DRENDOVEX-498452 format. One record per residue (C-alpha): residue in three letters; x, y, z. Coordinates in nm, 3 decimals, always signed. Each point is the difference from the previous one (the first is absolute). Example, Ala and Ser with C-alpha at 12.3 -4.5 7.8 and 13.67 -1.06 7.14 Angstrom:
residues 2
ATOM   tise         x         y         z
ATOM    ALA    +1.230    -0.450    +0.780
ATOM    SER    +0.137    +0.344    -0.066
//
This chain:
residues 98
ATOM   tise         x         y         z
ATOM    MET    -4.562    +2.666    -3.214
ATOM    GLU    +0.356    +0.024    -0.129
ATOM    LEU    -0.019    -0.346    -0.157
ATOM    LEU    -0.334    +0.083    -0.162
ATOM    ASP    +0.151    +0.318    -0.141
ATOM    LEU    +0.288    -0.205    -0.139
ATOM    LEU    -0.230    -0.263    -0.149
ATOM    GLY    -0.200    +0.278    -0.167
ATOM    ARG    +0.304    +0.116    -0.193
ATOM    ARG    +0.023    -0.093    -0.362
ATOM    TRP    +0.147    -0.348    -0.060
ATOM    ALA    +0.030    -0.094    +0.369
ATOM    LEU    -0.279    -0.259    +0.000
ATOM    ARG    +0.117    -0.130    -0.336
ATOM    VAL    +0.345    -0.067    +0.146
ATOM    VAL    -0.158    -0.192    +0.289
ATOM    TRP    -0.219    -0.193    -0.245
ATOM    GLU    +0.291    -0.094    -0.227
ATOM    LEU    +0.210    -0.120    +0.295
ATOM    ARG    -0.273    -0.238    +0.118
ATOM    GLY    +0.178    -0.314    -0.127
ATOM    ASP    +0.246    -0.215    +0.189
ATOM    GLU    +0.299    +0.097    -0.216
ATOM    GLY    +0.166    +0.337    +0.024
ATOM    LEU    +0.014    +0.231    -0.299
ATOM    THR    +0.296    +0.199    -0.125
ATOM    PHE    -0.055    +0.369    -0.060
ATOM    ARG    -0.014    -0.065    -0.375
ATOM    GLU    -0.261    -0.277    +0.044
ATOM    LEU    -0.208    +0.216    +0.231
ATOM    ARG    +0.015    +0.293    -0.240
ATOM    GLY    -0.104    -0.227    -0.288
ATOM    ARG    -0.307    -0.110    +0.193
ATOM    CYS    -0.094    +0.357    +0.087
ATOM    ASP    -0.060    +0.108    -0.360
ATOM    ASP    +0.077    +0.368    -0.045
ATOM    VAL    +0.149    +0.094    +0.336
ATOM    SER    +0.320    +0.201    -0.025
ATOM    SER    +0.314    -0.129    +0.166
ATOM    SER    +0.013    +0.301    +0.230
ATOM    VAL    -0.359    -0.044    +0.122
ATOM    LEU    +0.047    -0.374    +0.048
ATOM    THR    +0.322    +0.060    +0.193
ATOM    GLU    -0.180    +0.249    +0.223
ATOM    ARG    -0.298    -0.231    +0.065
ATOM    VAL    +0.223    -0.299    +0.078
ATOM    ARG    +0.204    +0.217    +0.237
ATOM    GLU    -0.313    +0.129    +0.174
ATOM    LEU    -0.152    -0.347    +0.029
ATOM    SER    +0.332    -0.127    +0.135
ATOM    GLU    +0.011    +0.276    +0.260
ATOM    ALA    -0.357    -0.094    +0.100
ATOM    GLY    +0.110    -0.361    +0.048
ATOM    VAL    -0.217    -0.134    -0.283
ATOM    VAL    +0.270    -0.083    -0.256
ATOM    GLY    +0.340    -0.155    +0.058
ATOM    ARG    +0.277    -0.170    -0.194
ATOM    ASP    +0.132    -0.351    -0.005
ATOM    GLU    +0.246    -0.183    -0.224
ATOM    SER    -0.256    -0.014    -0.283
ATOM    GLY    -0.107    +0.365    +0.007
ATOM    TYR    -0.282    +0.205    +0.147
ATOM    VAL    -0.254    -0.187    +0.213
ATOM    LEU    -0.287    +0.073    +0.234
ATOM    THR    +0.102    -0.009    +0.363
ATOM    PRO    -0.223    -0.177    +0.255
ATOM    ARG    -0.171    +0.338    +0.049
ATOM    GLY    -0.039    +0.031    -0.377
ATOM    ARG    -0.151    -0.351    -0.022
ATOM    GLU    -0.245    +0.094    +0.274
ATOM    LEU    -0.093    +0.314    -0.193
ATOM    PHE    -0.046    -0.202    -0.319
ATOM    ASP    -0.227    -0.245    +0.182
ATOM    LEU    -0.210    +0.291    +0.124
ATOM    LEU    -0.029    +0.138    -0.354
ATOM    MET    -0.136    -0.327    -0.143
ATOM    PRO    -0.359    +0.051    +0.127
ATOM    LEU    +0.005    +0.348    -0.151
ATOM    ASP    +0.116    -0.150    -0.331
ATOM    ALA    -0.281    -0.257    +0.013
ATOM    TRP    -0.254    +0.274    +0.074
ATOM    ALA    +0.132    +0.216    -0.287
ATOM    ARG    -0.018    -0.291    -0.246
ATOM    ARG    -0.372    -0.037    +0.072
ATOM    TRP    -0.055    +0.362    -0.101
ATOM    VAL    +0.212    +0.003    -0.316
ATOM    ARG    -0.190    +0.092    -0.311
ATOM    PRO    +0.063    -0.239    -0.287
ATOM    ARG    +0.202    +0.140    -0.286
ATOM    PRO    -0.174    +0.010    -0.336
ATOM    GLY    +0.063    -0.329    -0.179
ATOM    ALA    +0.140    -0.173    +0.311
ATOM    ALA    -0.133    -0.340    +0.100
ATOM    PRO    -0.232    +0.015    +0.304
ATOM    ARG    +0.167    -0.084    +0.330
ATOM    SER    -0.148    -0.261    +0.224
ATOM    ARG    -0.089    +0.099    +0.355
ATOM    ARG    +0.121    -0.219    +0.278
//
């Protein structure tokens, strides 16, 4: 339950989502992708995710660890399910269903 509590904290899942690529992100790049998150909150979330073994660092910046990649893979079916239930925004082009 501790990991679920962590993932329920503001910005935690967004950090995991933004680190999904193969290249690491610097703190500045990660913050830029996380819109309005404050530096202090982002620092705290990255620290907590690091302590949980989900986020690590390499020569290019912050990355998902193998545990983080596994978590991301588990989140993908939830993302697919959520996309099916999204209400279209007014004026947005209709989305095709796969």
